C-alpha positions in Angstrom: -54.4 -152.2 -76.9 -55.6 -150.1 -79.6 -58.0 -151.0 -82.0 -57.3 -150.2 -86.3 -59.5 -149.9 -88.9 -60.2 -152.9 -90.0 -61.6 -153.9 -85.7 -63.5 -151.1 -86.6 -64.8 -153.1 -89.7 -65.1 -156.3 -87.7 -66.7 -155.1 -85.1 -69.1 -153.3 -87.5 -69.9 -156.5 -89.7 -70.2 -158.6 -86.5 -73.0 -156.0 -85.2 -74.6 -155.7 -88.9 -74.1 -151.9 -89.3 -72.7 -150.3 -92.6 -70.3 -147.4 -91.4 -69.8 -145.2 -94.2 -65.7 -144.7 -94.7 -65.4 -141.2 -92.8 -67.2 -143.0 -89.9 -64.3 -144.9 -89.7 -62.0 -142.7 -87.9 -65.0 -141.8 -85.7 -65.3 -144.8 -84.3 -61.7 -146.2 -84.0 -61.0 -143.0 -81.3 -64.2 -143.6 -79.8 -63.5 -147.6 -79.4 -59.7 -146.4 -78.2 -61.4 -144.0 -75.5 -63.8 -146.3 -74.3 -60.7 -148.6 -73.9 -58.4 -146.9 -72.6 -61.1 -145.8 -70.0 -61.2 -149.5 -69.1 -57.9 -149.3 -68.2 -58.3 -146.9 -65.8 -61.2 -148.2 -64.4 -58.7 -152.0 -63.8 -56.5 -149.8 -61.6 -58.7 -149.0 -59.0 -58.2 -151.0 -55.7 -61.6 -153.5 -55.3 -60.2 -155.7 -52.4 -62.9 -156.2 -50.1 -65.2 -154.6 -52.1 -68.8 -157.3 -52.5 -69.6 -157.5 -56.2 -72.8 -155.8 -56.7 -76.0 -157.0 -59.0 -77.6 -153.7 -58.4 -77.5 -150.8 -56.2 -80.7 -149.4 -55.4 -81.5 -152.5 -52.9 -85.2 -153.4 -55.0 -87.0 -156.9 -55.2 -89.2 -157.8 -57.5 -92.3 -158.1 -55.9 -94.0 -161.5 -57.7 -97.6 -162.6 -56.9 -99.8 -165.6 -57.2 -101.4 -165.6 -60.8 -104.7 -166.3 -60.4 -107.6 -165.4 -62.7 -110.3 -163.4 -61.4 -113.8 -164.0 -62.0 -116.1 -160.6 -62.3 -118.5 -162.1 -64.5 -117.9 -159.5 -67.8 -116.9 -162.4 -70.5 -120.6 -163.5 -70.7 -121.0 -160.0 -71.0 -118.5 -158.9 -73.2 -119.3 -162.1 -75.5 -122.9 -161.7 -75.6 -122.1 -157.9 -77.2 -119.9 -159.4 -79.5 -121.5 -159.6 -83.4 -120.6 -163.5 -83.4 -119.4 -165.8 -81.3 -118.8 -170.1 -80.6 -118.4 -171.9 -77.3 -117.8 -168.4 -74.8 -115.6 -167.0 -77.3 -115.7 -163.7 -80.0 -115.5 -165.4 -83.5 -113.7 -162.9 -85.9 -112.5 -163.0 -89.8 -109.6 -164.9 -90.9 -106.7 -162.4 -91.0 -105.0 -164.6 -93.8 
């Protein structure tokens, strides 16, 4: 399979990138090389190979979402120029 200049223009439009006329041929050649490499990868025998989602073996470390009442909130609000009902009062942005 070979990519044409029109294909490159279409891909660029879908990706919302602007390519100059002198860049079209370079990207056409690059995309053809990528597709050629994919064809090589298709020839690799993967029988008996389990699919992988990742190779490092790392797992997410989740923890409960707990708040800590350190007592700092009252001190911080107390030092604010203006506060209301336990919150710092600020000027409107717009």
